[in-house]
N, CA, C and O atoms as CSV, one atom per row, in Angstrom:
chain,resi,resn,atom,element,x,y,z
A,1,MET,N,N,1.411,-11.519,47.606
A,1,MET,CA,C,0.745,-10.532,48.482
A,1,MET,C,C,-0.021,-9.377,48.088
A,1,MET,O,O,-0.980,-9.024,48.773
A,2,GLU,N,N,0.322,-8.745,47.026
A,2,GLU,CA,C,-0.352,-7.628,46.577
A,2,GLU,C,C,-1.734,-8.267,46.059
A,2,GLU,O,O,-2.809,-7.783,46.413
A,3,ILE,N,N,-1.662,-9.251,45.303
A,3,ILE,CA,C,-3.127,-9.724,44.841
A,3,ILE,C,C,-4.017,-9.963,46.156
A,3,ILE,O,O,-5.150,-9.512,46.324
A,4,GLU,N,N,-3.393,-10.645,46.931
A,4,GLU,CA,C,-4.170,-10.962,48.229
A,4,GLU,C,C,-4.954,-9.438,49.005
A,4,GLU,O,O,-6.005,-9.357,49.642
A,5,ASP,N,N,-4.092,-8.518,48.686
A,5,ASP,CA,C,-4.345,-7.276,49.206
A,5,ASP,C,C,-5.533,-6.748,48.496
A,5,ASP,O,O,-6.582,-6.344,48.999
A,6,TYR,N,N,-5.187,-6.819,47.188
A,6,TYR,CA,C,-6.410,-6.359,46.250
A,6,TYR,C,C,-7.815,-7.195,46.511
A,6,TYR,O,O,-8.860,-6.562,46.657
A,7,ILE,N,N,-7.804,-8.505,46.559
A,7,ILE,CA,C,-8.846,-9.325,46.742
A,7,ILE,C,C,-9.245,-8.951,48.268
A,7,ILE,O,O,-10.468,-9.042,48.378
A,8,ALA,N,N,-8.700,-8.606,49.343
A,8,ALA,CA,C,-9.142,-8.322,50.430
A,8,ALA,C,C,-9.920,-6.949,50.374
A,8,ALA,O,O,-11.017,-6.769,50.902
A,9,SER,N,N,-9.285,-6.110,49.744
A,9,SER,CA,C,-9.811,-4.487,49.543
A,9,SER,C,C,-11.086,-4.627,48.737
A,9,SER,O,O,-12.029,-3.976,49.187
A,10,TYR,N,N,-11.301,-5.281,47.726
A,10,TYR,CA,C,-12.369,-5.625,47.071
A,10,TYR,C,C,-13.461,-6.433,47.789
A,10,TYR,O,O,-14.605,-6.193,47.406
A,11,ASN,N,N,-13.333,-7.231,48.636
A,11,ASN,CA,C,-14.304,-7.765,49.462
A,11,ASN,C,C,-14.595,-6.881,50.526
A,11,ASN,O,O,-15.698,-7.108,51.022
A,12,ARG,N,N,-14.016,-6.019,51.000
A,12,ARG,CA,C,-14.345,-4.945,52.065
A,12,ARG,C,C,-15.353,-3.949,51.474
A,12,ARG,O,O,-16.365,-3.546,52.047
A,13,VAL,N,N,-14.870,-3.559,50.066
A,13,VAL,CA,C,-15.813,-2.638,49.493
A,13,VAL,C,C,-17.208,-3.200,49.166
A,13,VAL,O,O,-18.295,-2.669,49.395
A,14,ARG,N,N,-16.897,-4.641,48.458
A,14,ARG,CA,C,-18.231,-5.258,48.303
A,14,ARG,C,C,-19.333,-5.353,49.342
A,14,ARG,O,O,-20.537,-5.164,49.168
A,15,GLN,N,N,-18.596,-5.729,50.622
A,15,GLN,CA,C,-19.334,-6.009,51.515
A,15,GLN,C,C,-20.114,-4.701,52.004
A,15,GLN,O,O,-21.235,-4.762,52.509
A,16,GLN,N,N,-19.455,-3.594,51.817
A,16,GLN,CA,C,-19.961,-2.310,52.524
A,16,GLN,C,C,-21.078,-1.905,51.468
A,16,GLN,O,O,-22.137,-1.450,51.902
A,17,GLN,N,N,-20.892,-2.045,50.143
A,17,GLN,CA,C,-21.729,-1.850,49.260
A,17,GLN,C,C,-22.955,-2.774,49.360
A,17,GLN,O,O,-24.018,-2.218,49.085
A,18,VAL,N,N,-23.011,-3.879,49.648
A,18,VAL,CA,C,-24.067,-4.745,50.207
A,18,VAL,C,C,-24.976,-4.391,51.475
A,18,VAL,O,O,-26.174,-4.673,51.519
A,19,LYS,N,N,-24.338,-3.796,52.417
A,19,LYS,CA,C,-24.819,-3.342,53.549
A,19,LYS,C,C,-25.552,-2.210,53.405
A,19,LYS,O,O,-26.640,-2.030,53.952
A,20,GLU,N,N,-24.932,-1.342,52.604
A,20,GLU,CA,C,-25.650,-0.172,52.306
A,20,GLU,C,C,-26.830,-0.277,51.320
A,20,GLU,O,O,-27.711,0.575,51.434
A,21,GLN,N,N,-26.948,-1.195,50.390
A,21,GLN,CA,C,-28.226,-1.698,49.581
A,21,GLN,C,C,-29.198,-2.191,50.686
A,21,GLN,O,O,-30.293,-1.645,50.823
A,22,ILE,N,N,-28.822,-3.177,51.442
A,22,ILE,CA,C,-29.969,-3.914,52.436
A,22,ILE,C,C,-30.454,-2.582,53.219
A,22,ILE,O,O,-31.639,-2.253,53.169
A,23,LEU,N,N,-29.569,-1.882,53.891
A,23,LEU,CA,C,-30.007,-0.857,54.672
A,23,LEU,C,C,-31.037,0.212,53.861
A,23,LEU,O,O,-32.065,0.657,54.371
A,24,TRP,N,N,-30.599,0.513,52.601
A,24,TRP,CA,C,-31.547,1.489,51.990
A,24,TRP,C,C,-32.625,0.702,51.669
A,24,TRP,O,O,-33.667,1.320,51.886
A,25,GLN,N,N,-32.831,-0.542,51.190
A,25,GLN,CA,C,-34.146,-1.304,51.458
A,25,GLN,C,C,-35.003,-1.005,52.582
A,25,GLN,O,O,-36.057,-0.370,52.617
A,26,HIS,N,N,-34.365,-1.570,53.472
A,26,HIS,CA,C,-34.989,-1.330,54.752
A,26,HIS,C,C,-35.477,-0.099,55.328
A,26,HIS,O,O,-36.408,-0.086,56.133
A,27,ALA,N,N,-34.780,1.090,54.876
A,27,ALA,CA,C,-35.233,2.374,55.115
A,27,ALA,C,C,-36.333,2.542,54.258
A,27,ALA,O,O,-37.334,3.049,54.765
A,28,MET,N,N,-36.369,2.223,53.049
A,28,MET,CA,C,-37.363,2.375,52.105
A,28,MET,C,C,-38.841,2.191,52.255
A,28,MET,O,O,-39.816,2.847,51.888
A,29,ILE,N,N,-38.659,0.940,52.999
A,29,ILE,CA,C,-39.931,-0.003,53.309
A,29,ILE,C,C,-40.371,0.346,54.886
A,29,ILE,O,O,-41.281,-0.239,55.474
A,30,GLY,N,N,-39.560,1.401,55.451
A,30,GLY,CA,C,-39.762,1.813,56.811
A,30,GLY,C,C,-39.570,0.988,58.072
A,30,GLY,O,O,-39.967,1.216,59.215
A,31,LEU,N,N,-38.923,0.056,57.627
A,31,LEU,CA,C,-38.426,-1.229,58.787
A,31,LEU,C,C,-37.632,-0.811,59.914
A,31,LEU,O,O,-37.805,-1.381,60.991
A,32,LEU,N,N,-36.681,0.224,59.787
A,32,LEU,CA,C,-36.045,1.076,60.532
A,32,LEU,C,C,-36.327,2.003,61.375
A,32,LEU,O,O,-35.512,2.345,62.232
A,33,ASP,N,N,-37.742,2.648,61.237
A,33,ASP,CA,C,-38.036,3.807,61.811
A,33,ASP,C,C,-39.255,3.167,62.429
A,33,ASP,O,O,-40.328,3.486,61.916
A,34,GLU,N,N,-39.282,2.275,63.493
A,34,GLU,CA,C,-40.367,1.780,63.978
A,34,GLU,C,C,-41.160,2.620,64.968
A,34,GLU,O,O,-42.124,2.014,65.436
A,35,LYS,N,N,-41.005,3.773,65.371
A,35,LYS,CA,C,-41.571,4.842,66.145
A,35,LYS,C,C,-42.289,5.563,65.083
A,35,LYS,O,O,-43.340,6.082,65.460
A,36,LEU,N,N,-41.979,5.721,63.859
A,36,LEU,CA,C,-42.582,6.516,62.985
A,36,LEU,C,C,-43.911,5.614,62.733
A,36,LEU,O,O,-44.952,6.246,62.919
A,37,ILE,N,N,-44.087,4.149,62.316
A,37,ILE,CA,C,-44.619,3.446,61.962
A,37,ILE,C,C,-45.463,3.227,62.909
A,37,ILE,O,O,-46.630,3.165,62.523
A,38,ALA,N,N,-45.234,3.044,64.358
A,38,ALA,CA,C,-45.926,2.835,65.462
A,38,ALA,C,C,-46.967,3.730,65.773
A,38,ALA,O,O,-47.933,3.397,66.459
A,39,ARG,N,N,-46.750,5.296,65.108
A,39,ARG,CA,C,-47.643,6.193,65.396
A,39,ARG,C,C,-48.936,6.012,64.584
A,39,ARG,O,O,-49.905,6.648,64.998
A,40,PHE,N,N,-49.108,5.240,63.484
A,40,PHE,CA,C,-50.133,5.141,62.753
A,40,PHE,C,C,-50.745,3.972,63.201
A,40,PHE,O,O,-51.908,3.762,62.856
A,41,CYS,N,N,-50.135,3.147,63.937
A,41,CYS,CA,C,-50.883,1.836,64.344
A,41,CYS,C,C,-51.253,1.901,65.866
A,41,CYS,O,O,-50.663,2.534,66.741
A,42,ASP,N,N,-52.435,1.052,65.993
A,42,ASP,CA,C,-53.045,1.017,67.327
A,42,ASP,C,C,-52.257,-0.050,67.927
A,42,ASP,O,O,-51.964,0.159,69.105
A,43,HIS,N,N,-51.857,-1.094,67.443
A,43,HIS,CA,C,-51.102,-2.272,68.245
A,43,HIS,C,C,-49.609,-2.469,68.070
A,43,HIS,O,O,-48.990,-2.167,67.049
A,44,LYS,N,N,-49.159,-2.935,69.021
A,44,LYS,CA,C,-47.800,-3.227,69.017
A,44,LYS,C,C,-47.052,-4.305,67.732
A,44,LYS,O,O,-47.337,-5.501,67.674
A,45,MET,N,N,-46.267,-3.765,66.952
A,45,MET,CA,C,-45.797,-4.233,65.725
A,45,MET,C,C,-44.295,-4.611,66.295
A,45,MET,O,O,-43.523,-3.814,66.829
A,46,GLU,N,N,-44.058,-6.037,66.051
A,46,GLU,CA,C,-42.513,-6.205,65.698
A,46,GLU,C,C,-41.898,-6.157,64.434
A,46,GLU,O,O,-42.328,-6.626,63.381
A,47,PHE,N,N,-40.949,-5.603,64.618
A,47,PHE,CA,C,-40.161,-5.109,63.232
A,47,PHE,C,C,-38.882,-6.070,63.362
A,47,PHE,O,O,-38.387,-6.480,64.412
A,48,THR,N,N,-38.391,-6.382,61.816
A,48,THR,CA,C,-37.245,-7.156,62.207
A,48,THR,C,C,-36.061,-6.161,61.705
A,48,THR,O,O,-36.292,-5.176,61.003
A,49,LYS,N,N,-34.821,-6.520,62.132
A,49,LYS,CA,C,-33.667,-5.664,62.004
A,49,LYS,C,C,-32.946,-6.297,60.894
A,49,LYS,O,O,-33.200,-7.448,60.539
A,50,PRO,N,N,-31.952,-5.485,60.282
A,50,PRO,CA,C,-31.434,-6.217,59.196
A,50,PRO,C,C,-30.371,-7.496,59.755
A,50,PRO,O,O,-30.056,-8.471,59.074
A,51,TRP,N,N,-30.021,-7.284,60.842
A,51,TRP,CA,C,-29.201,-8.540,61.412
A,51,TRP,C,C,-29.945,-9.495,61.514
A,51,TRP,O,O,-29.503,-10.574,61.117
A,52,ASP,N,N,-31.079,-9.450,61.977
A,52,ASP,CA,C,-32.073,-10.772,61.889
A,52,ASP,C,C,-32.037,-11.445,60.565
A,52,ASP,O,O,-32.128,-12.665,60.702
A,53,ARG,N,N,-31.937,-11.072,59.370
A,53,ARG,CA,C,-32.021,-11.387,58.274
A,53,ARG,C,C,-30.388,-11.931,57.617
A,53,ARG,O,O,-30.110,-12.966,57.011
A,54,TYR,N,N,-29.626,-10.922,57.974
A,54,TYR,CA,C,-28.311,-11.018,57.348
A,54,TYR,C,C,-27.041,-10.997,58.683
A,54,TYR,O,O,-26.143,-10.159,58.758
A,55,PRO,N,N,-27.226,-11.940,59.478
A,55,PRO,CA,C,-26.268,-11.669,60.903
A,55,PRO,C,C,-24.965,-11.738,60.730
A,55,PRO,O,O,-24.226,-11.415,61.659
A,56,GLU,N,N,-24.452,-12.168,59.520
A,56,GLU,CA,C,-22.715,-12.234,59.521
A,56,GLU,C,C,-22.666,-10.866,58.742
A,56,GLU,O,O,-21.478,-10.655,58.496
A,57,LEU,N,N,-23.330,-10.001,58.323
A,57,LEU,CA,C,-22.881,-8.622,57.712
A,57,LEU,C,C,-22.962,-7.684,58.795
A,57,LEU,O,O,-22.145,-6.765,58.848
A,58,PHE,N,N,-24.007,-7.834,59.808
A,58,PHE,CA,C,-24.356,-6.801,60.682
A,58,PHE,C,C,-24.099,-7.024,62.242
A,58,PHE,O,O,-24.786,-6.706,63.213
A,59,VAL,N,N,-22.925,-7.652,62.151
A,59,VAL,CA,C,-22.411,-8.159,63.727
A,59,VAL,C,C,-22.203,-6.594,64.518
A,59,VAL,O,O,-22.835,-6.313,65.537
A,60,GLU,N,N,-21.386,-5.812,63.981
A,60,GLU,CA,C,-21.018,-4.700,64.760
A,60,GLU,C,C,-22.318,-3.632,65.000
A,60,GLU,O,O,-22.573,-3.114,66.087
A,61,GLU,N,N,-22.929,-3.461,63.998
A,61,GLU,CA,C,-24.426,-2.766,63.983
A,61,GLU,C,C,-25.260,-3.269,65.258
A,61,GLU,O,O,-25.612,-2.494,66.147
A,62,LYS,N,N,-25.570,-4.790,65.260
A,62,LYS,CA,C,-26.263,-5.207,66.172
A,62,LYS,C,C,-25.562,-5.136,67.758
A,62,LYS,O,O,-26.240,-5.188,68.784
A,63,ARG,N,N,-24.244,-5.021,67.730
A,63,ARG,CA,C,-23.667,-4.742,68.947
A,63,ARG,C,C,-23.834,-3.488,69.736
A,63,ARG,O,O,-23.818,-3.424,70.965
A,64,LEU,N,N,-24.031,-2.284,68.724
A,64,LEU,CA,C,-24.094,-0.994,68.885
A,64,LEU,C,C,-25.689,-0.744,69.264
A,64,LEU,O,O,-26.106,-0.037,70.181
A,65,TYR,N,N,-26.356,-1.402,68.450
A,65,TYR,CA,C,-28.040,-1.168,68.836
A,65,TYR,C,C,-28.081,-1.701,70.297
A,65,TYR,O,O,-28.802,-1.122,71.110
A,66,LYS,N,N,-27.267,-2.882,70.704
A,66,LYS,CA,C,-27.789,-3.486,71.911
A,66,LYS,C,C,-27.136,-2.402,72.880
A,66,LYS,O,O,-27.889,-1.923,73.729
A,67,GLN,N,N,-26.172,-2.083,72.854
A,67,GLN,CA,C,-25.650,-1.127,73.910
A,67,GLN,C,C,-26.205,0.443,74.059
A,67,GLN,O,O,-25.959,1.205,74.995
A,68,GLN,N,N,-27.012,0.714,72.891
A,68,GLN,CA,C,-27.559,1.918,72.701
A,68,GLN,C,C,-28.989,1.599,73.778
A,68,GLN,O,O,-29.323,2.311,74.724
A,69,ALA,N,N,-29.665,0.353,73.321
A,69,ALA,CA,C,-30.843,0.087,73.905
A,69,ALA,C,C,-30.694,-0.078,75.460
A,69,ALA,O,O,-31.583,0.307,76.219
A,70,GLU,N,N,-29.476,-0.697,75.926
A,70,GLU,CA,C,-29.238,-0.918,77.379
A,70,GLU,C,C,-29.151,0.681,77.904
A,70,GLU,O,O,-29.862,1.109,78.813
A,71,ALA,N,N,-28.349,1.334,77.319
A,71,ALA,CA,C,-27.968,2.766,78.050
A,71,ALA,C,C,-29.578,3.525,78.025
A,71,ALA,O,O,-30.000,4.135,79.008
A,72,GLU,N,N,-30.259,3.396,76.928
A,72,GLU,CA,C,-31.837,3.953,77.092
A,72,GLU,C,C,-32.673,3.448,78.261
A,72,GLU,O,O,-33.489,4.100,78.912
A,73,LYS,N,N,-32.262,1.937,78.438
A,73,LYS,CA,C,-33.313,1.309,79.403
A,73,LYS,C,C,-32.419,1.846,80.817
A,73,LYS,O,O,-33.204,1.953,81.759
A,74,ALA,N,N,-31.493,2.081,81.069
A,74,ALA,CA,C,-30.590,2.323,82.367
A,74,ALA,C,C,-31.186,3.969,82.718
A,74,ALA,O,O,-31.491,4.441,83.813
A,75,LEU,N,N,-31.217,4.658,81.255
A,75,LEU,CA,C,-31.686,6.018,81.836
A,75,LEU,C,C,-33.038,6.208,82.136
A,75,LEU,O,O,-33.420,6.982,83.013
A,76,SER,N,N,-33.892,5.420,81.327
A,76,SER,CA,C,-35.410,5.609,81.956
A,76,SER,C,C,-35.782,4.916,83.220
A,76,SER,O,O,-36.784,5.209,83.873
A,77,MET,N,N,-35.062,4.128,83.487
A,77,MET,CA,C,-35.101,3.430,84.910
A,77,MET,C,C,-34.810,4.281,86.073
A,77,MET,O,O,-35.502,4.263,87.091
A,78,GLY,N,N,-33.736,5.055,85.901
A,78,GLY,CA,C,-33.196,6.106,86.847
A,78,GLY,C,C,-34.246,7.096,87.015
A,78,GLY,O,O,-34.494,7.572,88.123
A,79,GLU,N,N,-35.038,7.510,85.686
A,79,GLU,CA,C,-35.735,8.574,85.763
A,79,GLU,C,C,-37.037,8.318,86.485
A,79,GLU,O,O,-37.513,9.119,87.290
A,80,SER,N,N,-37.682,6.976,86.108
A,80,SER,CA,C,-38.640,6.560,86.624
A,80,SER,C,C,-38.536,6.324,88.334
A,80,SER,O,O,-39.446,6.621,89.108
A,81,ARG,N,N,-37.387,5.799,88.687
A,81,ARG,CA,C,-37.058,5.792,90.238
A,81,ARG,C,C,-37.157,6.931,90.918
A,81,ARG,O,O,-37.728,7.016,92.005
A,82,ARG,N,N,-36.461,8.126,90.160
A,82,ARG,CA,C,-36.389,9.532,90.847
A,82,ARG,C,C,-37.792,10.038,90.774
A,82,ARG,O,O,-38.121,10.784,91.696
A,83,ALA,N,N,-38.709,9.767,89.827
A,83,ALA,CA,C,-39.935,10.426,89.839
A,83,ALA,C,C,-40.882,9.504,90.927
A,83,ALA,O,O,-41.766,10.042,91.593
A,84,TYR,N,N,-40.596,8.142,91.011
A,84,TYR,CA,C,-41.362,7.648,92.275
A,84,TYR,C,C,-40.898,8.023,93.448
A,84,TYR,O,O,-41.822,8.108,94.257
A,85,ALA,N,N,-39.706,8.326,93.964
A,85,ALA,CA,C,-38.880,8.859,95.083
A,85,ALA,C,C,-39.648,10.233,95.397
A,85,ALA,O,O,-40.167,10.521,96.476
A,86,ALA,N,N,-39.619,10.909,94.404
A,86,ALA,CA,C,-40.203,12.320,94.420
A,86,ALA,C,C,-41.699,12.348,94.853
A,86,ALA,O,O,-42.024,13.192,95.688
A,87,GLU,N,N,-42.665,11.472,94.341
A,87,GLU,CA,C,-44.109,11.296,94.490
A,87,GLU,C,C,-44.135,10.866,96.051
A,87,GLU,O,O,-44.729,11.527,96.903
A,88,PHE,N,N,-43.415,9.674,96.322
A,88,PHE,CA,C,-43.395,9.097,97.749
A,88,PHE,C,C,-43.017,10.151,98.732
A,88,PHE,O,O,-43.712,10.232,99.745
A,89,ASN,N,N,-41.941,11.032,98.569
A,89,ASN,CA,C,-41.505,12.131,99.322
A,89,ASN,C,C,-42.863,13.172,99.437
A,89,ASN,O,O,-43.290,13.582,100.516
A,90,ARG,N,N,-43.281,13.415,98.494
A,90,ARG,CA,C,-44.389,14.665,98.427
A,90,ARG,C,C,-45.766,14.075,99.118
A,90,ARG,O,O,-46.523,14.879,99.660
A,91,ARG,N,N,-46.076,12.727,99.101
A,91,ARG,CA,C,-47.227,12.410,99.911
A,91,ARG,C,C,-46.959,12.215,101.469
A,91,ARG,O,O,-47.887,12.148,102.276
A,92,ARG,N,N,-45.626,12.130,101.825
A,92,ARG,CA,C,-45.021,11.790,103.107
A,92,ARG,C,C,-45.085,13.072,103.816
A,92,ARG,O,O,-45.179,13.132,105.042
A,93,ARG,N,N,-45.034,14.082,103.061
A,93,ARG,CA,C,-45.136,15.390,103.787
A,93,ARG,C,C,-46.363,15.918,104.059
A,93,ARG,O,O,-46.455,16.992,104.654
């Protein structure tokens, strides 16, 4: 049992190290900061995420990213609807 615990612990630590290395590489070449790169480009660029290349390592990060993207989308939709209603009401008066 103790040996299995050591092996499981080693695997967790090694997996975390691999994740950190991959994220560091992506950060160094600028793939994680799309908005920064997009400022310097005229056209829309598609960027790969770490979970596109290593899906088994970044399951939790992908889920969190999707949750955050949905929350931002819902927030922007609400803001645009409020702006539309305000403009509609302004024109109506």
